[in-house]
C-alpha positions in Angstrom: -26.2 -5.5 5.7 -23.1 -4.2 3.8 -24.9 -4.7 0.5 -27.8 -2.6 1.6 -25.5 0.1 2.8 -23.6 0.0 -0.5 -27.0 0.5 -2.3 -27.5 3.7 -0.2 -24.1 5.0 -1.1 -24.6 4.3 -4.8 -28.0 6.0 -4.7 -26.5 9.0 -3.0 -23.8 9.2 -5.7 -26.5 9.2 -8.4 -28.3 12.0 -6.7 -25.1 14.0 -6.5 -24.4 13.5 -10.2 -21.1 11.7 -9.5 -21.9 8.4 -11.1 -20.1 8.6 -14.4 -20.9 5.2 -16.0 -23.5 5.6 -18.9 -24.8 2.1 -18.4 -27.2 3.4 -15.7 -28.5 6.3 -17.8 -32.0 4.7 -17.8 -32.8 3.3 -14.4 -35.5 0.9 -13.4 -37.0 3.3 -10.9 -37.0 3.2 -7.1 -37.5 -0.3 -5.7 -38.1 -1.8 -9.2 -36.2 -4.7 -10.7 -35.5 -4.4 -14.5 -37.6 -6.5 -16.8 -35.0 -6.4 -19.5 -31.8 -4.6 -20.4 -30.3 -3.1 -23.5 -27.5 -5.7 -24.3 -26.5 -3.7 -27.4 -26.9 0.0 -28.1 -25.0 1.5 -31.1 -25.9 4.9 -32.6 -29.0 6.8 -31.6 -31.1 4.6 -29.3 -33.9 6.0 -27.2 -36.2 4.6 -24.5 -39.6 6.2 -24.4 -41.1 5.9 -20.9 -44.5 7.6 -20.6 -44.0 11.2 -21.7 -40.2 11.0 -21.4 -37.7 10.1 -24.0 -34.4 8.9 -22.5 -31.1 8.1 -24.0 -30.6 4.3 -24.2 -27.1 3.0 -23.4 -25.5 -0.3 -22.7 -27.0 -2.1 -19.8 -30.0 0.4 -19.4 -32.7 -1.1 -17.3 -36.1 -1.5 -19.0 -39.7 -1.9 -17.6 -43.0 -3.0 -19.0 -44.4 -0.3 -21.3 -41.0 1.1 -22.2 -40.5 1.6 -26.0 -37.1 1.1 -27.5 -36.5 3.1 -30.7 -33.5 3.0 -33.0 -32.5 5.8 -35.3 -31.5 5.6 -38.9 -27.8 5.1 -37.8 -28.5 2.7 -34.9 -28.9 -0.9 -33.9 -29.9 -2.4 -30.5 -30.6 -5.7 -28.8 -32.9 -6.2 -25.8 -32.3 -9.1 -23.4 -35.5 -10.1 -21.5 -35.9 -11.8 -18.1 -37.3 -14.9 -19.9 -34.0 -15.3 -21.9 -35.5 -13.9 -25.1 -33.3 -11.7 -27.2 -34.5 -9.4 -29.9 -32.1 -7.5 -32.1 -33.2 -4.3 -33.9 -31.8 -2.7 -36.9 -32.0 0.9 -38.0 -35.3 2.6 -37.8 -37.0 0.0 -35.5 -39.3 0.2 -32.5 -40.3 -2.3 -29.9 -42.4 -2.3 -26.8 -41.8 -4.2 -23.6 -44.9 -6.3 -22.7 -45.9 -9.4 -20.8 -47.6 -12.8 -21.3 -49.0 -15.1 -18.7 -46.7 -17.8 -17.4 -45.7 -17.0 -13.9 -47.7 -16.6 -10.7 -46.2 -13.1 -10.3 -47.7 -11.8 -13.5 -45.9 -13.5 -16.4 -42.5 -13.6 -18.1 -41.6 -10.3 -19.6 -41.2 -10.5 -23.4 -41.5 -8.2 -26.4 -44.9 -7.7 -27.9 -44.6 -9.2 -31.4 -45.6 -8.5 -34.1 -48.0 -5.6 -33.2 -45.5 -3.5 -31.2 -42.6 -4.2 -33.6 -41.7 -2.2 -36.6 -38.7 -1.6 -38.7 -35.8 -4.0 -39.3 -36.0 -7.1 -37.0 -32.5 -8.6 -37.1 -32.8 -11.6 -34.9 -35.4 -13.1 -32.6 -34.3 -15.8 -30.2 -35.8 -17.7 -27.3 -33.2 -19.4 -25.1 -33.7 -21.7 -22.1 -31.7 -24.0 -19.8 -28.2 -23.7 -18.5 -26.7 -22.6 -21.8 -28.6 -19.3 -21.7 -27.3 -17.0 -24.4 -25.1 -19.5 -26.2 -27.4 -19.5 -29.2 -27.1 -15.8 -29.7 -24.2 -15.3 -32.1 -24.1 -11.5 -31.9 -23.4 -11.7 -28.1 -20.7 -14.2 -28.4 -17.1 -13.3 -28.9 -13.5 -14.2 -28.3 -13.1 -16.9 -31.0 -13.2 -20.6 -30.9 -12.9 -22.5 -27.6 -9.9 -24.2 -29.2 -8.0 -20.9 -29.2 -6.8 -18.8 -26.2 -8.8 -15.6 -25.6 -6.9 -12.5 -24.6 -8.6 -11.0 -21.5 -6.4 -8.1 -20.4 -5.1 -5.6 -21.4 -7.7 -5.5 -24.2 -9.0 -2.4 -26.1 -8.0 -0.4 -23.1 -5.7 2.3 -21.9 -3.0 1.4 -19.4 -0.8 3.7 -17.3 2.6 4.7 -18.5 5.4 2.9 -16.7 3.0 0.1 -15.7 4.0 -3.5 -16.4 0.5 -5.0 -16.8 -0.3 -8.6 -16.3 -1.2 -10.1 -19.6 -4.0 -12.6 -19.0 -5.9 -14.9 -21.3 -8.5 -17.7 -21.2 -6.5 -21.0 -21.3 -6.7 -23.8 -23.8 -7.4 -27.2 -22.4 -4.2 -29.5 -22.5 -2.0 -26.6 -23.7 1.6 -27.4 -22.8 2.8 -23.8 -22.8 2.1 -20.4 -24.3 3.8 -17.6 -26.2 2.8 -14.0 -25.9 3.4 -12.2 -29.2 3.8 -8.4 -28.8 3.9 -5.9 -31.7 4.8 -2.3 -30.9 7.4 0.4 -30.8 9.4 -0.6 -27.7 11.9 -3.2 -26.5 9.1 -5.5 -25.3 8.2 -6.3 -28.9 8.7 -9.9 -29.8 7.8 -13.4 -28.5 7.7 -14.2 -24.8 7.1 -17.7 -23.3 4.7 -18.3 -20.5 4.0 -21.6 -18.6 0.5 -20.6 -17.5 -2.3 -18.3 -18.6 -0.6 -15.0 -17.6 2.6 -13.2 -18.2 4.1 -10.0 -16.9 6.8 -8.0 -18.8 10.0 -7.0 -17.0 9.4 -3.2 -17.6 6.5 -0.9 -18.3 5.5 0.9 -21.5 5.9 4.5 -22.5 3.2 7.2 -22.7 1.4 7.4 -26.1 2.5 4.0 -27.4 0.1 1.7 -29.2 0.5 -2.1 -29.0 -1.0 -5.2 -30.5 -0.7 -8.6 -28.8 -1.9 -12.2 -29.2 -1.1 -15.5 -27.5 -0.1 -18.8 -29.0 -0.9 -22.0 -27.3 1.2 -25.1 -27.9 -1.0 -28.2 -28.0 -0.5 -31.8 -29.0 -2.1 -31.0 -32.4 0.2 -28.0 -32.9 0.2 -24.3 -32.1 -3.1 -22.3 -32.1 -3.1 -18.5 -31.9 -5.7 -16.1 -30.6 -7.1 -13.2 -32.5 -5.0 -10.1 -32.0 -6.2 -7.4 -29.6 -4.8 -3.9 -28.9 -4.0 -1.6 -26.0 -2.7 1.9 -25.7 -0.5 3.6 -23.1 -2.2 6.7 -21.8 -0.7 10.2 -22.0 1.1 11.7 -19.1 -1.9 14.1 -18.6 -4.4 11.3 -18.5 -2.2 9.4 -16.1 -1.9 12.4 -13.8 -5.7 12.7 -13.6 -6.0 9.1 -12.5 -3.2 9.5 -10.0 -4.8 12.7 -8.6 -8.2 11.0 -8.1 -6.5 8.0 -6.5 -4.7 10.3 -4.1 -7.9 12.1 -3.1 -9.7 8.8 -2.6 -6.9 7.1 -0.7 -8.2 8.2 2.8 -11.5 6.5 2.0 -9.8 3.3 0.7 -7.4 3.0 3.6 -9.5 4.3 6.4 -10.9 0.9 7.4 -14.6 1.7 6.8 -15.9 -0.8 4.3 -18.7 1.4 3.1 -16.4 4.3 2.4 -14.0 1.9 0.7 -16.8 0.5 -1.5 -17.9 4.0 -2.5 -14.3 5.0 -3.3 -13.7 1.9 -5.3 -16.8 2.5 -7.3 -15.9 6.1 -8.0 -12.4 5.1 -9.1 -13.8 2.4 -11.4 -16.4 4.7 -12.9 -13.7 7.4 -13.6 -11.4 4.8 -15.2 -14.3 3.7 -17.4 -15.2 7.2 -18.5 -11.5 7.9 -19.4 -10.9 4.6 -21.2 -8.9 2.7 -18.6 -11.3 -0.3 -19.0 -8.9 -2.9 -17.6 -8.7 -1.1 -14.2 -12.4 -0.3 -14.2 -13.3 -4.0 -14.8 -10.9 -5.1 -12.0 -12.5 -2.8 -9.5 -16.1 -3.5 -10.4 -15.4 -7.3 -10.5 -14.1 -7.0 -6.9 -17.2 -5.0 -5.8 -19.6 -7.4 -7.6 -17.9 -10.4 -5.9 -18.4 -8.8 -2.5 -22.0 -7.6 -3.3 -23.5 -10.3 -5.6 -27.0 -9.0 -5.1 -26.2 -5.5 -6.5 -27.6 -6.0 -10.0 -26.5 -2.5 -11.1 -22.9 -3.7 -10.8 -23.6 -6.6 -13.1 -25.1 -4.2 -15.7 -22.1 -2.0 -15.4 -19.8 -5.0 -15.9 -21.8 -6.2 -18.9 -21.3 -2.8 -20.5 -17.6 -2.8 -19.8 -17.1 -6.3 -21.1 -18.8 -5.2 -24.3 -16.6 -2.2 -24.6 -13.5 -4.4 -24.7 -15.1 -7.1 -26.9 -15.6 -9.8 -24.3 -19.2 -10.5 -25.4 -19.6 -13.9 -23.8 -18.7 -12.3 -20.4 -21.0 -9.4 -21.2 -23.9 -11.8 -21.9 -23.3 -13.6 -18.6 -23.2 -10.4 -16.6 -26.5 -9.3 -18.1 -28.0 -12.7 -17.2 -26.9 -12.2 -13.6 -28.4 -8.7 -13.6 -31.8 -10.2 -14.6 -31.6 -13.3 -12.3 -34.2 -13.3 -9.5 
């Protein structure tokens, strides 16, 4: 029942123009499930639906008959319900179609070759539990033998905040060292016994930092690829704090629907202003409590892509398409 009520709240937010996340710019339509989603959208990407031309963004829901077009500066990738992935280069065009195969009318795929023009980058059909593992452009984070930084990653953090540094652990690692490069006293090497570490103090407004994590294994040390984060300005921090203050009565009032709506609004605002780590945390919590809300998975897929966690993005998009 709560999931249905959350859906009503989210629909109301869309109608009011409050929903800020661009991943829902192209919707599936009332009562419709998406046949495919835009898993990559860079540059000018449009979705032609009937007589309308809509802006295509990360996680946009697609239906049979939709045409995806890329401009001369663009690239896109469409993930289908069947597991098929098609990547389009600049100046390309593809139509969503169907072929027989299911009692409900068929698996949704791209019509190839008749409806495809331009630069076809990759065409892949995946199946089984591995899902998107065969699609290199949607995989990221480095080798499984290296730790993968999870947060903070390509995101703003709030000044004065001492963020929890988290990473994907390495099997059989004995300990870890966080390597911080930046303008403050926290710069240097910091030892951690598990897959997280919290500094003793926060960071100052306007600072830019790079960090990586080194895992000590029986075969020697292995180091992650470096990632960055920035500390927001005092003005940006004040805007987040002001919205949090205004939403606090909804979050603390004991009504789960109002709390969900407030959390969604806060997460959407954080996303729109570059506080991706906080946005991911809030939407992950909502998605865990409402696993049937596919729009939340599409939002998470777009956020994971924004920070470079492409494996997690691909899995979120798969959940969005799962029946």
